[in-house]
Every structure is written in structure tokens, then in C-alpha cells.
N, C-alpha and C positions, 0 to 999 in steps of 0.2 A: 627584545624589550623586556626587562625584568623590573618589577615593582619592588621598591624597598620601603614604601610607605605603609601605613596602617591599612589592613584589609577593610573593605567596605562591604557590609551585607546589603544585598539587593532588596530595596524596599522603595516605596513611593517617596519617602522623605530623604532618600540618599541619592536620587537621580541627578541632582545638580553636581554633587561631588563626583559621581561616576562620569558624568559628561566631561569634567575637567581632566579626566584620564584618557581622553581621546575615544570614548565609546559613544556611539549615537544612542540617544535616549528619546522616548516619546516627548515631543514638543507641544502636544495638545493637552488640554485639561481633561484628564480621564474621568473626573467627577461629573462631567457633562455628557459622557457617553452612555447610551442605552443599548441593551443587548437585543438587537434585532435578529441575531443568529444563535441558535442552540446547536452545539456540536457534540455528538456522541463519539467517544474514542479519541481522547486527547493524547496521542502518542507523539513520537519524534516527528513523524512526517507532517502531521497537521500543523505542528508548531513552527516548522521551517517553510511551510508552503502556504496554505490558505490563510493562516493567521498573519503571515508576513504581508501578503497582498492586502489583507484587510487593514493591517496597521498603517500601511502607506495611505490608504483612503481616509482613515481617521485623521491622519496628519493633514490631509487636504480639506478637512471640515465635514466629512460624511459621518457625523457623530451618532447617527441612529443605527449603525451597523456593528456595534461591539459584539463580542462573542461570549456566550455563557457555555463553558465547557462542562461536559458530563462524563463522569467515570461510571461505567456500567458494571464492571467486575469488582469483586472484593479486593483484588490486588491493586486496584486503582487508589486505594486509601493512601498509599505512600505519595502518589502524585498530588492528591488533595492536600495532604499535610504540607508539602513543600510549597505549592502554589499559594495556599492561604497565608503561609508565613511570609511570603514575598509580595503580598498584595496582588497576586496573580501575574506578576512580572517574571520574565525569564530572559536569558541571553541566547541569541543565535550566534554561534561560532561558525563562520564561513571559511572553509579551508580550500585554497587553490594552490597546491604545491607549497612553496615557501611563503606564500602570501596568506596571512591569517587576519581576518577582520572580525569585529564583534559589534553587535547592536542589541539594545534592550527592546523587546517587543511588549507593547501594552494593550493589544487588541482583545486579549482574554480578560474580561472585567469581572467574571464570577466563575465559580466552579462548584458543581453539585455532585455529590457522591450518591448514586442511586441506591446501593445497598444500605446506606445510612438513612436516606429519606426519599423513597421513591415518589411520594406525593409531591414533594417540592419540584421534582423533574417534570411530572405530569402537569403541574400547575404552570410551570414556566413555558412549556410547549403550548399550553392552552391560552397563555397571556396574549392579548391582541397585539402587544408590541413585538412579539416574535413573528417573523415573516419567513424565515428559512430554518429548517432543521437539516443540518449536514451530518455526514456519516463517514468515518473511517473505522469500520468494524471488522476488517480483514476480508480477504477474498472468500473465505468459507463461512462468512457470517450471515449469508442471505437465505440459507435453507432451501436452495433450489437444486433439484437433482440434475446433474450435468447431462445424463442420458435422456431423461424424459422431458426436461425443461419445466417440470411442475414443482409446486411448493411441497417441500418434504421436511416438515419441522422436526427439529431435534427434541429430545425429551424435555429440555429446559424450556423450549418454545411451547411445546404442548402443555406444560404446566401453567404457562401464562394464559392458556385458553380455557382453563378450568373455571367454572362459575365462581365469582367472588375472589379470584386469585389476585394477590398483590403483584403487580408487574415487576419482573426482574430482568427481562431481556430487552434488547433494543426494540423488538417488535411490540412487546407489551407496553413499554413506556411510551413509544411514539404513537401507537394507535390509541392508547388511553387519552393522550393529549389531544389527538385529532377528534376523537369522539366528543370530548368536552368542548372543543371549539365549535363543533357542529351544534351541540346542545345550547351553548350560551351565545351563539350568534357572532363569534369572533371571526368566522369565515375561514376559507381554506388558506393554506400556505404552500411552500415548496419544500419537498424532501429531496436533498441533493447528495447523491453518493459521490464520494471522492476516493473510492477503492479501485484497485487495478483490475478491472473487469471489463470485458467488451460489453457495450450496451448497459453500463452499470445503472443508469436511470431506468431503463426498461425493466431490468432485473428487479430493481427496488419496487417499481410499480407492481410487478407481478407478485412479489413476495408480500409486501405490506397490504396490497389489495386482498390477497388470499387470506391472510391472517385476519384482517378486518371482517371479511365475509363470513369466516367461521364464527366470529363473535356475534355478528348481526348482518344479515344479507343487505339490508338497506345502507348500513354503514360502509360495507364493502363497495357498494355501487357508488356512494358519495366519494370515497377515497379514490376510486379509479377515474371518476369523471371530473372531480373538482381539484384534487391535489396535483400539483405539477411535479414531475420527476425528470429533470433534465439529465442528459448524459454528459459526462465530463471525462477529460483525459488529463491526468496529472503526472508530473515527472520532476523529481529531484531526489538525488541519493541522500539518504538521511540515516546513518548508522546509529546503533544504540549508544546512548550516552554512557561514558565510562568515568571512573574516578580520575583517570589521566586527563580527561577533558576538563573536569572541575579544577584539577591542579593547574592545568595550562592557563585557564582563565584567571585563577588567583595569581599565578606567577607573572603573567604578562600584563594584566590589567588591575590586579589588586581587588578583584570582585569575588565575593563569596556568594555563589549561586548553587543551590542544592540540586537543581535539575536543568542545566543548560541544554540546548539542542544543537547538534552539529550537522553541517550540510556542505555540499559542494557549491561552487558558484552558479552552475547551470540551474535554471528553473524554467518550467513550462506548464501552462494551464490553458486548456481549451474547454469552453463551456457552451453547451447548447443553450441558446437564448430562449428559454421556456420557463417562465416563472409566474406563479399565481398571485403574488402579493408584493410585487416590486423586487428590486435587487440592487446591490451596490454596483457602482460603475467600475467593476473590476478591470475593465479594459484600460482604464486610466492608470492602473498599476501594472500593466504589462500583460494581462491575460488576453486570450483571443476568444471573442464571442462568435459562434458559428451556428448555422442552422443544422449542419450535419457533422457530428463529431466522430463518426465511425472511422473514417480514414486515419485520423490522428490516433484513435485508440489502437487500431490494428498496427499502425506503425510502431507505437511505443511497446505494445505487448509482444508483437511478433519479432521485433528487432532488439530493443534494449532488454526487456525482461527475459526473453528466451535466451539471449546471449549470456545473461547472468547465470542461467542454468548450465550453460556450457562451461563457465568458470567453476561452478559450484562443485559438481561431482568429480570431474576430472581433477580439479584443483585439490579437493580433499584427498582423493586417492593418491595423488602425487606428493602429498605432505605439505601443501601450502595452507597457511593459516589465514592470510589476508587476501582480499580480492585483487589488490594491486600486484601482489606476488604472482597470483595465478595469471593475471593479464600480462605480466612481464615474462612468463614462461613462453619461449618461442613456439613450442608445439601447440599450447592452448591458444595463444594469440592467433596462430594460423587457422586453427579450428574455428575460432570466432569469425575470422574473415571469410572463410569458406561457407560457414553457415549463413552469414549475412548476404553473401552473393546468392546463395540458394533461396533464402527467404524473401529477398526484396521483390521478386516478381509476384509473390502472393499478396502483396500489400496494395490495396487500392489507393489511388492518388486523388487528393483534392487539388484544385488548380493552383492554389497559393501555397501548397505544402512543399517544403524543401526536403524531400525524403532522403536524397543522397547526402545532403549536408548533415542531417540528423544522424544518418548511419555512420558517416565518416568521423563524427565526434565521439562515437561510443568507446572505442578502445582507449583514446586519451583520457576520457572520463573515468573508465575503469582503472586506469593506471595511476590515478591520483593517490599517492601514498599517504598524503596528509589526512585523508578522510578516515583511514583506519577501518574501512568496511571489512567485515569478516566473511570468509567462505561459508562458515556455519550459518550466518544470517541469510545468505543467498540460497542455501539449501533448505531453509525452514519452510514448513507448510507446503511441501512439494505436491501433495495430493490435491491441494486446492489450486495450485499455480500451473503445473504442467498442463492439465486439461484445458485451462482457460487461455494460456499463453502460447504454448508450443504446438499442441494438437491441432488447432485451427490452421496453422501454417502447413502442417503435414497434409491435412485433408485437402486444402485448396490446391497444393502442388500436385498431389496424386490425381485429383479430379481433372486437372488441366494438363496432365501428361508430363509433368516435370519430376526430376529425381528428388529424393528426400534422404540421401545418404548421410548427410551430416546431422540433420535433425534426428534421424533414427539413431545415430550414434550417441546423441545427447540423451535420448530416452534410455538407451542401453546403459549409459553411465549411471543414470538414476537407479536402474534395476540392479546393477552391481553394488552401488552404494547401499541400497536397501537391504542387502544381505547382512549388513550390520557389523561386518568385520573388515578393517582396512587391510592394505597389502602387507602391513607389518604385524598382522594378527591382533591388532588393538580394536576394542569395541568402538563402534560409531554411535554417538549419542545424538539422535535426531529429534527435532521438534516438528511434529506432524500429527494432526488430529487422527489420521488413519494409519499411523505407523505400524500398529500390530497387524493390521490387514496387509499392508504393503510388505512388511518384513516376512510374513508367512508366505506371500506370493513369491517373493524373491528366493526364499529357501526352496520352494517347489521347483525352481528352474532346473535343478539337477536332474529331475525326472521329466519335466515338461518345460522345454526351453522357452515356450511362449506363455508360461503361467502368469508372468507379471503383467502382460498387456492384454490378457483376456477379460479384464474388468471393464465391461461395456459402459459403466457409468463414467469412466474416465477416458477410455480410448475408443468408444463406439465399436465399429467393425474393423479397426486397423489390424487386429490379429488375423483377419481373413484376407488381407490384401498383400499379395507377394511384393508389390512395389515398396511396401514398408517392411514386411517381415524378413525379406532377404538381406537388406543392409543392416537391419536391427540384429538379426541372429549372427551375422558375421562379426559385428562389433561386440556383441555380448559374449560370444565364444572366445574372442581374442582377449577381452577383459578378464574373463574367468580363468584363462589358461596362461596367457603371456604377460598380463598386467597392463596398466593404464599407459605407460610410456610406449611400450611396443605397439599397443593398439593405435595410439595416436600417430605414430610414425608410419605404420602400415596404412592407416586411413589416408594420411596426407600424401603418401607416396603415390597413391592412385590418382 
């Protein structure tokens, strides 16, 4: 479908015209919606996931649960500019093979930029109308040491703890808002992490409680005892928006949207039913409310996210740019299958959970060429992801006497990737907050083959366990001497 009519800029006053072009638009009166949710970190994932579930509820009349988005970082100014110019509306482009659909989402009704006006963010969190603060601040955004399990603030977070500091981080902003609620009698609310972390709510409680305690021990106790921190499991592939996505929307629907969001058809959200000040009935929009989210978390992190790492490093070393290309490589696809068979016994099961069904959908999802997900995105932030996603599977299988050959090979592929030069001698440009450290450890492998996995904050004691080091060293040696293709073929032949 190609539009030959005049392009329509996305705004509230153009929704009727956009609807005439076959695009679903909000049918509710957005002027009646109040923001009961403040969300920090309005990236692609939030906009195709939580905001879509919430948009469905607003359409059903739950108008007290609109979202006020918050940009925490200076680079979020670009998002602020686009959303404000579009009355906070944006388009979700859902791609399933040749099937492409579009809908305009209206659940974000305001957007605040913290570097521009931190007081406005604190005041909105403290507003009695706000009942949930939700977060997608990345896996590394919680300042918890993986090895010790204790709060380990970054320099930026420490700056927010200085007396009289103007808050600039998620910790400073949220805790300042909570402190004001405690002072003005607005009462507690819920802080809901939607990041890909096992026990993300428990982790948030630990981190925000510790931050608050450093400011004021009584405030810390109040945060720990009165604020709810539900665990959640979230799942939907949402690649970074590109100019090609904007062009596709303009070509097929005639819509000018400065920042559409792209996703696959599949979506899943499991939420622990633990809220301090009420919640939207997200189950009416397809979410699962559960008392124990842990089995779902481990299923997603140990199967989907860890399989992504199998695609990422071997995929890059073999020259694949897109995730679907890597998933379509017969050797990589077989590695993913073998890894999934290896990992499945490490995943606990909830009675109602279809673990095998979830597992069997993964390769078809990864093979969706329409999504345009990149190998580089899958390989980003590895230092935050591998310890949270893959290492727990390895530890569980070792403790229960099961092999970890394929999981160890995935770690080895990261260690080879972190050397920073691909098999054609070209530099690897990685996005990772600990890249300098990981790169140095990878370069040390020439003298100490286990140098990369000696970092206990990431790998614990795995470097001392032959059940891990033997298959790890076999894969790493092959990767460094014969290359990724030969390594895969040797690994799979066994």
C-alpha cells in the first residue's frame, strides 16, 4: 500500500484524518485522562509494551491511568521535542513477516525532561494523583553489585546523595518525590521496574531503599516498609527506530511521525500483584497477574535473552548485521537449539506456564526479517546482561550436575568479541559501560586464557569450576585459532 495523498503530521487534531487511512487511533477523549503513572526511561520498549497495554485500558474507560513520561538523560531532549510537537502521540508499527500494521498510541499524556526541570519531575511523583512510578532504566541502572548483592552507587548517584544536591538520576528524582509524599501526606505508591532483570522489583527495593537510607534512615525505613516493588517479566522485541521506519510509515500510511516505535507481534507481561495505591486492570489488556513472577522471569532471561547472546557474538564474528540473518545461519540456529535444550532444565516451572511453547517460538521470532533487529543491539550492554541472563543458567546446571557446553561457548564468543577485532581485522565498536575493562581482560587472554572470566562481580567462581572452564577454554581456543565457523562446526559435531 503506497499513499499518494498529502502527508499528515501526527497531532491530536489530525487523528480523524489518520483514521481514514486505516490506522487505529485513540477513540477516547485524551483531555479527560489523568496521569496516574510516571514512567522513567521512555525508550522503544516502553512505548511498544507498557504504554500499549495502558492505551487499551484507557480505551476501555480507565482514564485515571495515563502516563507521564520522564526523560532522565540529557540526550532525551530529542525525544521530548518530538513528543511535545506531536501532543505526545506516536505510532506503533507492528511487523510480522509481510504483515505490517500501525496504530497511534495516546497513553503518554505528558513528558517531562529532568535535566530541563528536575523539580517538575519531583513534584509530579509527589502529586497524590500519581500512584505508580515505573522504570525502564536499563539492566545496569540499579547500582547493585552483582557479586555482593549490595548497593554500589555510581559517581552520578553519589552526587545525588550530597547535601542540597539537585537530583539528576533516577534514584535522586524518585526518592525526592517519595520523601515529599511522606512529608505532605500523599501516602505511598508503587515503584515498578520493567527492566530485564531477575527479581527486578526486589532489586529496585534494595537499591532505592539503600539510597533513601543514606539520605535519611527514617526515610529508608519508610521506603522499604510502605512502598510496593512488584516483580515483573516483560517480553517484546523492539529494535531501535530508524529513518527507514519513518519512511515506511510515510509511504504506506501517509503519516509524518518523528519517532514511531517498531515491534514484533508477540508480547507478554507478567506482573506480581503487589501494589500500594491501586493499579490498572492490566489483565483486561492481556497481562498476567501472578503472586510469583520468578519462573516467568527465568524462562525469559534464561531462554530468550540468553539465546540472543548466542546470535550476537557468533553472528558478528560471522559477518551478520541483522538478527534474522544470524538466526537463519544453520550453524548458529543449531547452536541456539542445543543451548535451549541445555538451558530448559534449569528453568523452574509455574503450573500454568507453557515453557516448551515459549521456547519453540523463539527461533521463528528471531527470524522475523521485517523487524530489522541488529546483531549490534543484541550485543550491547553485555557486561550488564550476561551476568543476569546467562550466568544463572550456568550456575544452576553445574550445581545440579548437568553440562554447560553450549552456554560456555556463548560466553567464549563474548570473550573473543571483546578482543575488539573481528575475523577480517576490522575494529568492533561495542556499546558497553564496562567495555574498557572487558576489552583489557580479553586482550589478556593471550597470556592467561581465563582472564576474561576471572571477574567475580560478573562470573562469581566459575573460573574455578572445571565443569565450566573445560568447555569454555575449548571454545575460546578454537575461536582464537580456527575462527567462528570452524568452532561452531566442531562444537555441533560433538
